[in-house]
Structures are given as structure tokens and as C-alpha cells.
C-alpha positions in Angstrom: 42.5 52.5 4.4 40.9 52.2 1.0 41.5 48.2 1.2 39.8 48.1 4.6 36.8 49.8 3.5 36.7 47.8 0.2 37.2 44.7 2.3 34.5 45.8 4.6 32.1 46.4 1.8 32.7 42.9 0.2 32.3 41.1 3.5 28.9 43.1 4.0 27.6 42.1 0.6 28.7 38.4 1.0 26.6 38.6 4.6 23.6 40.1 3.1 23.4 37.2 0.3 24.2 34.4 2.5 21.4 35.7 5.0 18.5 35.7 2.6 15.2 34.4 4.0 14.1 30.9 3.1 11.7 30.7 0.5 13.5 33.4 -1.4 13.5 32.9 -5.1 17.1 31.8 -5.1 16.5 29.1 -2.2 14.6 26.0 -3.8 14.8 24.2 -0.4 11.5 25.3 0.9 9.8 24.2 -2.3 11.5 20.7 -2.4 10.6 19.8 1.2 7.1 21.0 0.5 6.7 19.0 -2.7 8.0 16.0 -0.8 5.7 16.2 2.1 3.4 13.1 2.5 0.1 13.5 1.2 -1.7 11.9 4.4 -5.2 12.7 3.3 -4.9 10.6 -0.3 -3.3 8.0 2.0 -6.1 7.6 4.2 -8.7 7.9 1.3 -6.9 4.8 -0.6 -6.8 3.0 2.8 -10.5 3.3 3.3 -11.2 2.0 -0.3 -8.8 -1.1 0.4 -10.8 -1.6 3.8 -14.1 -1.4 2.0 -12.8 -3.8 -0.3 -11.5 -6.3 2.1 -14.9 -5.9 4.0 -16.8 -6.8 0.9 -14.7 -10.0 0.7 -15.6 -10.7 4.1 -19.4 -10.1 3.3 -19.0 -12.3 0.1 -20.3 -9.3 -1.8 -18.6 -10.1 -5.4 -20.8 -7.2 -6.9 -19.3 -4.6 -4.9 -15.5 -6.0 -5.1 -16.1 -6.2 -8.9 -17.0 -2.7 -9.1 -14.0 -1.7 -6.9 -11.6 -3.2 -9.6 -10.8 -1.3 -12.7 -11.2 -3.0 -15.9 -7.6 -2.7 -16.8 -6.8 -4.3 -13.6 -3.4 -6.5 -13.4 -3.0 -9.2 -10.6 -0.1 -11.3 -9.8 -1.6 -14.1 -7.7 0.1 -15.8 -4.5 0.9 -19.1 -6.3 4.0 -19.1 -8.6 2.7 -18.9 -12.1 6.0 -18.0 -13.9 5.4 -14.1 -12.8 2.6 -14.0 -15.3 0.1 -11.1 -14.6 -3.5 -12.1 -14.7 -6.5 -9.7 -15.6 -10.0 -8.7 -13.7 -11.6 -11.8 -15.0 -9.3 -14.1 -13.6 -9.3 -12.1 -10.1 -12.9 -11.9 -9.7 -13.3 -15.8 -10.6 -10.7 -16.5 -7.7 -12.4 -14.0 -5.3 -16.0 -15.9 -6.4 -14.3 -19.3 -5.7 -13.2 -18.3 -2.1 -16.9 -17.1 -1.5 -18.3 -20.5 -2.8 -16.0 -22.6 -0.7 -15.4 -20.6 2.6 -18.0 -19.4 5.1 -17.6 -16.7 7.7 -14.7 -15.3 6.0 -12.7 -12.5 8.3 -9.7 -10.4 8.0 -7.8 -9.4 10.9 -5.4 -6.3 10.0 -2.2 -6.0 11.4 1.4 -7.6 11.7 1.4 -9.9 14.5 4.2 -9.3 17.0 5.3 -11.4 20.3 2.9 -8.5 22.4 0.5 -7.3 20.2 -0.9 -6.8 16.6 1.0 -3.8 15.0 -0.3 -1.5 12.3 -1.2 -3.5 9.1 -1.1 -0.5 6.4 1.8 1.3 5.1 3.0 3.3 1.9 5.9 5.4 1.1 9.5 4.6 1.9 12.8 6.4 2.5 14.9 3.4 1.5 16.7 2.8 -0.8 17.6 6.2 -1.8 17.4 5.9 -5.4 13.5 5.0 -5.1 12.6 6.8 -1.8 9.0 8.3 -2.0 6.5 10.1 -0.1 3.5 9.2 -2.3 0.8 7.3 -1.2 0.9 4.6 -3.8 1.6 0.8 -3.4 -0.3 0.5 -0.6 1.1 -2.5 1.7 -1.3 -4.4 3.8 -0.5 -7.0 6.3 -3.0 -9.2 8.1 -4.6 -12.7 8.5 -7.5 -14.1 6.7 -9.6 -16.7 8.7 -12.5 -18.7 7.5 -14.6 -22.0 7.6 -14.2 -24.4 4.9 -17.6 -25.0 3.6 -17.3 -28.7 2.7 -15.4 -30.0 5.7 -16.2 -27.4 8.5 -12.6 -27.1 9.0 -11.4 -23.7 10.5 -8.6 -22.3 8.4 -6.2 -19.3 8.6 -3.6 -17.7 6.4 -1.1 -14.8 7.0 -1.5 -12.3 4.0 0.3 -9.6 2.4 -0.9 -7.5 -0.5 0.6 -4.8 -2.3 -2.3 -2.5 -4.0 -2.2 0.5 -6.2 -5.4 2.4 -6.8 -6.6 4.9 -9.7 -7.9 8.4 -8.8 -11.4 6.7 -8.6 -10.3 4.6 -5.5 -10.2 1.3 -7.9 -7.8 -1.3 -7.5 -5.6 -1.2 -10.8 -2.9 -3.7 -9.6 -2.4 -6.1 -6.9 0.4 -8.5 -5.9 -0.4 -10.8 -3.2 1.7 -13.3 -1.0 0.3 -15.9 1.1 0.9 -19.8 1.6 -1.6 -21.3 -0.9 -0.4 -24.8 -0.2 -0.7 -24.3 3.7 -4.3 -23.3 2.9 -4.9 -26.6 1.0 -3.0 -28.6 3.9 -5.3 -27.2 6.3 -8.3 -28.3 4.5 -6.9 -31.8 3.9 -5.7 -32.4 7.3 -7.6 -35.5 9.1 
């Protein structure tokens, strides 16, 4: 009888400890899930800043664009340059060159699919597992730039992909871009 009572007591203790409510100090699951929850407000704030920057490019407003780029900015341009990072001065000069050589600059955000244009702004990832994050950093933007070449009057267009990092003041601190620089030159040179 004593053995049965002891077994019942031990079983009761095990059941009591196994049924602790979530969030109890011995259960870190609730804290982990909460800290990994996506920060949608921060994401939306950064996306709004990037969209403002892109609109300033369409408006050929180099002053606004320059003010939205941190002094410590690092840029990986779309053309291969030995993977050398450039600074704010080179980036703003490249933007000014586009303003000087193109009119009617427009940006259409989104990924072109056979049926529509899908969302063009992304951040965070779940793959690969070792570097998965819910942080709204490395904002990925997809879209299509179009414009009129000032000297020839030719209409041009390029698909564009950029990854941007912003600081707490919503200034660009780093950007890497991917688009067909040669394709743009070929469009301008076409007969």
C-alpha cells in the first residue's frame, strides 16, 4: 500500500510540474516567440523611407536624395567593379548623372508575373535556417525603371533589384543594386 501511495504521489508531482502554464518562469518558449515576432511597424517605416527616396529620384530631386543618404553610406553598384564598395559621393554623382541624362523617370514597383505585378518589397527570411531572421533589415525592392533618354528621345526600361539597409534616422547606410547596365546602354544606342 505504501508503494502505491508513493507512486501516486510521485505521479501527481510529475503531472503538476508538466502542466505549468505557458509564460511561467521555467518556460522560455513564450519569450522566444515574442522576441522573434516581426516588427511590421519598423518594416513599414523603412519601406516608406525607401519609397520616398525612389520618388525623389523620379522627381530628379538630388538634394532630397542626398539628405536621405548617410555620410557613412556604402554602395555596391550594378556593374561589376571587382566587388569594391563605393561611398556617398560616388552614389550621389551616379544619381545626378541619371538626372542629367534622362527625363520622365518613373519606377513601377513589383515583380512582373504572367498575370500581374506582384508585391515588390520584402524583408526578413526563414531560409536558410542558420541565418533566418524576422528583422526588417536588408529591405529588398523589385521593380522596373523607365525614362526617356534626353539626347536621343528614346524610351528605355530596366528591371531593377536593390537591397537597402537604413539607420534609425531612416537614412540609407548601405545599398547593393542589380540591373543590366549594358542593356540600358544598348537601348540608347539602338538605331
